C-alpha positions in Angstrom: -11.5 25.0 1.8 -13.7 22.2 0.5 -14.8 19.6 2.9 -16.4 16.1 2.3 -17.5 14.2 5.4 -18.8 10.6 5.6 -22.1 10.5 7.6 -23.5 7.0 7.2 -24.2 4.3 4.7 -26.8 1.8 3.7 -26.5 -1.1 1.2 -27.5 1.3 -1.6 -25.8 4.6 -0.8 -23.3 6.6 1.2 -24.5 9.7 2.9 -22.2 12.7 3.0 -22.1 16.3 4.0 -20.0 18.8 2.0 -19.0 22.4 2.2 -17.3 25.0 -0.1 -17.3 22.8 -3.2 -16.8 24.5 -6.5 -19.1 24.0 -9.4 -18.5 20.9 -11.6 -17.3 18.8 -8.6 -17.1 15.0 -9.4 -17.3 12.2 -6.8 -15.3 9.0 -7.1 -15.1 5.8 -5.1 -11.5 4.9 -4.4 -10.4 1.4 -3.3 -7.8 1.9 -0.6 -6.0 -1.3 -1.5 -5.7 -1.0 -5.2 -6.1 2.7 -5.7 -8.7 2.0 -8.4 -11.1 4.9 -8.9 -14.7 4.4 -9.9 -16.8 7.4 -10.8 -20.1 7.7 -9.0 -23.2 8.3 -11.0 -24.3 11.1 -8.7 -24.3 14.7 -9.8 -25.2 15.9 -6.3 -22.0 17.9 -5.9 -21.9 19.2 -9.5 -23.5 22.5 -8.6 -21.0 23.1 -5.8 -21.8 24.8 -2.6 -22.6 23.1 0.7 -25.2 20.6 1.8 -25.9 16.9 2.3 -26.2 14.1 -0.4 -26.7 10.4 -0.8 -24.2 9.0 -3.2 -25.4 5.7 -4.8 -23.0 2.8 -4.5 -22.0 1.4 -7.9 -21.2 -2.3 -8.4 -17.9 -2.7 -6.6 -15.9 -5.5 -5.1 -16.0 -5.8 -1.3 -13.3 -3.8 0.5 -12.4 -0.5 2.0 -13.1 2.6 0.0 -13.3 6.4 0.5 -15.1 9.0 -1.5 -12.9 11.6 -3.4 -14.2 14.9 -4.6 -12.3 16.4 -7.5 -12.8 19.3 -9.9 -13.4 18.8 -13.6 -9.6 19.1 -14.2 -9.0 16.1 -11.9 -7.6 18.1 -9.0 -8.2 16.6 -5.6 -10.5 18.7 -3.4 -11.5 16.6 -0.4 -12.1 13.1 0.7 -14.0 11.1 3.3 -12.6 8.8 5.9 -12.4 5.1 4.8 -15.5 2.9 5.0 -16.2 -0.7 4.1 -18.4 -2.2 1.4 -19.4 -5.8 1.4 
């Protein structure tokens, strides 16, 4: 079962750990209020597998977000706990 865990964040990126991801996994930032999804520019999870990665934060409005991992068909695989961006 794929896992995506929030580890920490800086002003520039969100650090995550992940496990059991299939190849071609995409990561999106999801606004918890609006539901708007913003693709990350990171390809860190695209090879699948397990590991740690720093996901660069795109230009987003301040608010609460979580990271969503989905396969190339758009199927939800895993998500992090919510975190705040300012």
